[in-house]
C-alpha distance (Angstrom), angle and dihedral (degrees) to the residues before:
residue distance angle dihedral
M1 . . .
A2 3.82 . .
V3 3.80 121.3 .
K4 3.82 107.6 -112.4
V5 3.74 112.8 -138.0
L6 3.84 132.8 -171.5
V7 3.79 113.8 -155.4
V8 3.82 117.0 -150.2
D9 3.84 122.9 -171.4
D10 3.84 135.6 126.1
S11 3.85 89.5 -139.8
G12 3.80 110.4 89.1
F13 3.79 90.8 -158.3
F14 3.79 92.7 52.7
R15 3.82 93.7 45.5
R16 3.75 90.6 51.0
R17 3.83 94.3 45.7
V18 3.79 95.0 46.6
S19 3.82 89.9 46.9
E20 3.85 91.2 49.9
I21 3.80 92.7 48.3
L22 3.79 93.3 49.0
S23 3.80 93.4 41.8
S24 3.83 90.2 56.4
D25 3.82 86.8 69.0
T26 3.84 108.2 80.4
T27 3.80 89.9 -151.6
I28 3.86 93.2 58.4
Q29 3.81 126.3 69.2
V30 3.76 123.8 -166.2
V31 3.81 103.2 -144.5
G32 3.78 98.1 177.2
T33 3.76 151.3 -20.0
A34 3.79 134.9 -134.0
T35 3.80 131.1 -164.3
N36 3.88 100.1 -153.5
G37 3.80 140.8 15.8
K38 3.80 93.8 -94.0
E39 3.80 92.2 56.9
A40 3.70 89.3 44.5
I41 3.73 92.6 60.4
E42 3.86 92.1 45.7
Q43 3.81 90.6 49.1
A44 3.80 95.3 45.7
L45 3.84 90.3 53.4
A46 3.83 92.4 46.1
L47 3.78 100.6 39.9
K48 3.77 101.9 31.8
P49 3.87 94.5 -148.8
D50 3.73 122.8 -164.6
V51 3.81 93.0 -134.6
I52 3.81 134.1 15.0
T53 3.78 124.4 -155.0
M54 3.81 109.9 -151.8
D55 3.77 137.5 -166.4
Y56 3.75 120.1 -152.9
E57 3.83 107.3 -143.4
M58 3.83 110.0 57.5
P59 3.78 136.0 140.0
M60 3.85 123.1 -100.8
M61 3.82 93.0 13.4
D62 3.79 129.6 15.3
G63 3.78 124.3 -129.5
I64 3.78 96.5 -106.1
T65 3.82 93.5 53.1
A66 3.77 88.9 47.3
V67 3.79 91.4 51.1
R68 3.89 91.1 52.4
H69 3.80 89.9 52.2
I70 3.81 93.5 45.7
M71 3.78 91.3 51.3
Q72 3.76 90.5 51.9
R73 3.81 97.6 46.5
C74 3.83 107.7 27.0
P75 3.85 113.2 1.3
T76 3.79 109.2 -141.0
P77 3.78 131.7 165.3
V78 3.77 108.7 -99.5
L79 3.82 128.4 -160.2
M80 3.83 111.3 -159.2
F81 3.79 125.3 -151.6
S82 3.81 113.9 -141.6
S83 3.79 140.5 169.4
L84 3.84 121.1 -109.9
T85 3.77 96.2 -114.8
H86 3.83 135.7 102.7
E87 3.80 89.1 -101.8
G88 3.80 89.2 47.1
A89 3.77 88.0 53.7
R90 3.79 92.3 51.8
V91 3.81 89.2 48.7
T92 3.77 92.0 48.9
L93 3.79 92.8 51.3
D94 3.77 89.5 48.7
A95 3.79 86.9 54.5
L96 3.78 93.1 50.5
D97 3.86 84.8 46.3
A98 3.85 86.9 56.6
G99 3.82 91.7 50.5
A100 3.86 106.7 -88.2
V101 3.86 112.8 149.9
D102 3.70 100.1 -148.4
Y103 3.86 146.6 -16.4
L104 3.75 142.8 -137.1
P105 3.85 129.9 -159.8
K106 3.81 113.3 -100.0
N107 3.80 100.8 -136.1
F108 3.80 118.2 158.2
E109 3.72 91.8 -171.6
D110 3.82 93.4 58.4
I111 3.83 89.0 49.9
S112 3.82 90.8 56.9
R113 3.84 98.5 37.6
N114 3.80 101.9 36.8
P115 3.78 106.5 26.8
E116 3.88 94.9 156.6
K117 3.82 92.6 48.6
V118 3.81 91.4 48.8
K119 3.85 91.6 46.6
Q120 3.83 90.8 51.7
M121 3.78 94.1 46.6
L122 3.84 96.0 44.8
C123 3.80 95.3 44.6
E124 3.82 92.4 46.7
K125 3.80 89.9 51.5
V126 3.81 92.7 49.3
H127 3.80 91.9 49.6
T128 3.81 91.9 46.6
I129 3.71 98.8 50.6
S130 3.80 92.0 41.7
R131 3.79 85.1 66.8
S132 3.80 94.0 47.2
N133 3.79 123.6 120.2
R134 3.78 106.8 -97.3
R135 3.77 99.1 -127.8
F136 3.71 101.2 105.9
S137 3.78 95.5 -173.4
S138 3.76 106.4 178.2
F139 3.78 142.1 -160.6
G140 3.88 89.4 -101.9
S141 3.86 100.5 37.3
A142 3.77 121.8 109.9
P143 3.80 96.6 -98.5
V144 3.79 92.4 57.6
A145 3.77 105.1 26.7
P146 3.79 115.4 160.0
S147 3.83 87.3 -114.0
A148 3.79 86.7 78.5
A149 3.76 87.2 69.9
P150 3.82 132.0 34.4
A151 3.78 118.4 -81.2
A152 3.76 116.1 -108.3
S153 3.77 92.1 -99.9
S154 3.81 95.6 45.3
P155 3.78 122.5 97.0
R156 3.81 114.2 -104.1
S157 3.76 112.0 -102.1
S158 3.77 126.9 -148.3
A159 3.86 93.1 -143.4
P160 3.79 114.7 101.5
A161 3.82 116.2 -106.5
P162 3.74 115.7 -112.8
S163 3.79 117.3 -96.7
P164 3.74 111.3 -98.4
A165 3.75 118.4 -117.2
R166 3.76 114.9 -100.0
P167 3.87 113.0 -107.4
A168 3.73 118.2 -119.7
P169 3.79 107.4 -99.7
A170 3.80 120.1 -112.9
P171 3.76 128.1 -159.6
A172 3.78 112.2 -70.1
R173 3.75 124.2 -146.4
A174 3.80 112.1 -120.3
A175 3.73 116.7 -100.0
A176 3.80 119.5 -118.7
A177 3.79 90.3 -110.0
P178 3.75 130.9 21.7
A179 3.77 116.4 -98.1
P180 3.79 124.3 -144.0
H181 3.83 114.7 -97.8
V182 3.78 109.6 -116.5
A183 3.74 122.6 -173.3
P184 3.78 117.3 -134.5
S185 3.77 112.0 -93.6
A186 3.80 128.8 -118.8
A187 3.77 120.3 -100.9
P188 3.78 113.5 -74.8
K189 3.77 129.1 -106.2
R190 3.75 119.2 -116.6
K191 3.80 119.2 -101.1
A192 3.81 135.5 168.2
Y193 3.76 99.5 -108.7
K194 3.75 118.4 -172.0
L195 3.83 92.9 -160.5
V196 3.82 141.0 17.6
A197 3.85 112.3 -154.5
I198 3.76 120.7 -170.2
G199 3.79 124.8 -171.8
T200 3.72 128.5 -172.8
S201 3.86 147.5 147.2
T202 3.82 132.9 179.3
G203 3.79 107.4 30.7
G204 3.76 90.8 13.2
P205 3.81 101.2 119.3
V206 3.83 91.5 60.9
A207 3.82 91.7 37.9
L208 3.84 93.3 51.7
Q209 3.81 91.1 50.3
R210 3.78 91.1 50.6
V211 3.76 90.2 52.6
L212 3.79 101.9 40.0
T213 3.83 97.8 45.0
Q214 3.84 86.0 64.7
L215 3.80 93.5 60.0
P216 3.83 120.2 96.1
A217 3.88 120.9 -129.1
N218 3.82 89.1 -111.1
F219 3.84 92.8 57.8
P220 3.87 100.1 151.5
A221 3.84 102.9 -143.3
P222 3.79 129.4 65.5
I223 3.80 115.0 -115.9
V224 3.79 131.9 -146.8
L225 3.82 120.0 -165.0
I226 3.81 123.7 -156.4
Q227 3.88 112.0 -169.9
H228 3.79 121.6 168.1
M229 3.86 98.6 -121.2
P230 3.84 137.0 136.2
A231 3.80 119.6 -94.5
A232 3.82 93.8 -108.1
F233 3.81 91.6 54.6
T234 3.77 107.4 52.9
K235 3.79 97.9 70.6
A236 3.76 92.8 53.0
F237 3.81 91.7 44.3
A238 3.81 91.6 51.2
E239 3.84 90.5 49.8
R240 3.79 91.0 50.8
L241 3.81 92.5 49.6
D242 3.83 91.1 48.0
K243 3.75 90.4 56.3
L244 3.79 93.6 51.7
C245 3.72 103.2 38.8
R246 3.78 132.6 74.2
I247 3.81 90.5 -140.5
S248 3.82 117.4 67.2
V249 3.81 119.2 -101.9
K250 3.80 128.8 -168.0
E251 3.79 140.1 158.9
A252 3.78 106.5 -95.8
E253 3.81 119.9 -109.3
D254 3.75 127.9 -166.6
G255 3.81 110.6 -85.4
D256 3.81 95.9 21.8
I257 3.75 113.3 148.9
L258 3.82 121.9 -129.9
R259 3.78 114.3 -121.4
P260 3.74 139.2 166.8
G261 3.86 115.1 -86.4
L262 3.80 93.0 21.8
A263 3.88 126.9 105.5
L264 3.76 118.4 -163.6
L265 3.74 116.4 -156.6
A266 3.85 116.6 -149.3
P267 3.82 109.5 -116.1
G268 3.79 113.9 -115.7
G269 3.78 117.6 -105.3
K270 3.80 92.1 25.5
Q271 3.82 140.5 75.9
M272 3.79 126.2 -112.6
M273 3.74 124.2 -152.1
V274 3.87 133.0 173.0
D275 3.76 130.1 -147.4
G276 3.80 136.0 -151.2
R277 3.84 91.1 -100.3
G278 3.80 91.5 61.4
A279 3.79 94.9 -106.1
V280 3.85 125.2 137.1
K281 3.76 120.0 -133.5
I282 3.87 119.0 -158.5
L283 3.74 114.4 -158.9
P284 3.79 133.7 -173.9
G285 3.80 114.2 -92.1
D286 3.82 110.0 -98.1
E287 3.83 110.8 -131.6
R288 3.72 89.9 -145.2
L289 3.85 90.3 66.6
N290 3.71 121.1 80.1
Y291 3.80 94.1 -147.5
K292 3.75 126.3 55.6
P293 3.01 104.2 -153.9
C294 3.86 97.3 28.7
V295 3.80 120.9 -160.8
D296 3.85 90.1 -149.7
I297 3.77 92.4 58.3
T298 3.85 94.6 52.1
F299 3.88 94.2 39.4
G300 3.88 90.0 50.1
S301 3.80 93.1 50.7
A302 3.84 89.5 47.8
A303 3.84 89.9 52.4
K304 3.77 90.0 52.7
A305 3.84 95.5 45.3
Y306 3.80 100.7 41.7
A307 3.81 109.1 21.0
D308 3.85 107.3 -166.4
K309 3.83 96.5 0.3
V310 3.83 99.6 84.9
L311 3.78 128.9 97.8
A312 3.78 108.8 -161.3
V313 3.79 123.7 -167.0
V314 3.84 124.3 -165.0
L315 3.84 115.4 -159.3
T316 3.74 136.3 -173.9
G317 3.83 117.4 -44.8
M318 3.78 144.9 119.9
G319 3.76 121.3 -94.4
A320 3.78 131.0 13.9
D321 3.83 105.3 -73.6
G322 3.74 108.6 146.4
R323 3.77 97.3 33.4
E324 3.78 99.0 99.3
G325 3.91 90.5 42.7
A326 3.78 88.3 50.0
R327 3.85 88.7 51.4
M328 3.79 88.9 55.1
L329 3.76 91.8 48.2
K330 3.81 92.1 49.5
Q331 3.84 91.2 49.6
G332 3.81 87.4 56.6
G333 3.79 94.4 49.2
S334 3.76 100.8 -102.5
H335 3.76 124.6 135.8
V336 3.78 129.0 -110.8
W337 3.83 129.8 -161.9
A338 3.77 129.9 -168.3
Q339 3.77 132.4 -157.9
D340 3.78 113.6 -115.4
E341 3.78 120.9 -109.9
A342 3.80 96.1 -117.4
S343 3.79 93.9 61.3
C344 3.84 97.8 40.0
V345 3.76 122.5 101.1
I346 3.79 87.8 -152.6
Y347 3.80 115.9 15.2
G348 3.86 96.9 -153.7
M349 3.79 112.3 100.8
P350 3.84 94.4 39.6
M351 3.78 91.9 44.1
A352 3.78 89.2 54.9
I353 3.79 89.5 55.8
V354 3.81 92.6 48.0
K355 3.84 94.9 45.0
A356 3.80 88.9 51.4
N357 3.80 91.1 52.6
L358 3.75 91.8 -121.0
A359 3.82 99.3 122.8
D360 3.79 116.8 103.4
A361 3.77 88.9 -176.0
V362 3.74 138.0 10.3
Y363 3.86 116.2 -154.1
S364 3.76 139.1 174.7
L365 3.82 113.2 -106.7
D366 3.81 90.9 -113.2
D367 3.85 89.3 57.5
I368 3.75 101.2 45.4
G369 3.81 97.1 81.3
R370 3.77 93.5 48.2
H371 3.77 92.0 47.5
L372 3.85 90.6 49.8
V373 3.80 87.6 57.5
E374 3.79 91.3 47.8
A375 3.81 92.0 48.4
C376 3.76 97.6 46.0
L377 3.78 109.6 29.6
């Protein structure tokens, strides 16, 4: 059955172009278009699409407001288009806050210069998020309200944040292939970890916030974060997390020193490694690698630097990035956790860990932050 898509954009050219690209895939059907957020809500209710592509700047009602209404009235996977700027990053994070699942750069030049590449990327994204779990927990939704963490102007507290309430499950679209059923793991045993490393992709910005806002300011282990994200986005994302969390969060720079209570986010377009002296190395992104940053690269360097003293966590995301790095960590005696299928937006990266028998524990997203505190404090 074809994936039904609603295309929303105030630009007639962009609506037509996106519709043409999607319609060229026989497994995708464009069932309608809309020119503003108000029309998008009406069309979503009437057409019940599997996926909505959404622009941000539109007359009458902007895309983010439309996403919030759609999530309340007829939850549907939304793919946002955004510009590759700092402001575009802020807007994209607001869209994820509202409940969007994923995003793509809105680049007219790429559409004209690299039509096949754009077609492949757009169609793959649509198929991927059409299979996502329809939970759409967002930065601003009740389960993860900023009240669970100190406000930006509030002093950081050493007390753990309360565990967020579990969102009510909604129907999930069946994955392309059956995943192994894994029962939730028992609470972890405490260990003196020298590093916590967390890797994630699609659904990761929301997932990372859910985890990190549960950590107290006196969290004893340094943290590194690897999120698949464009270069223009990671600084804004780190700033946003820093405002919401009790721990400190910053975009990693070459030469940064790992320290307790600090999470360093790998910069987009580059690779992040750690060494045994506790220093961070930022390297140019290798064009031969699909992911920049790459979870495998950071996990591999952590395995070499800290042997059995690493706790790695693999969260929601498509593909298998992190699996080979996790294998290296396990060979050194370190521990690896995976997010469970039910709480993932895309059960790809964690499933790769589980299927390779590399997971020491499998936890729901809402439990991971609490278990990190139990394991490390």
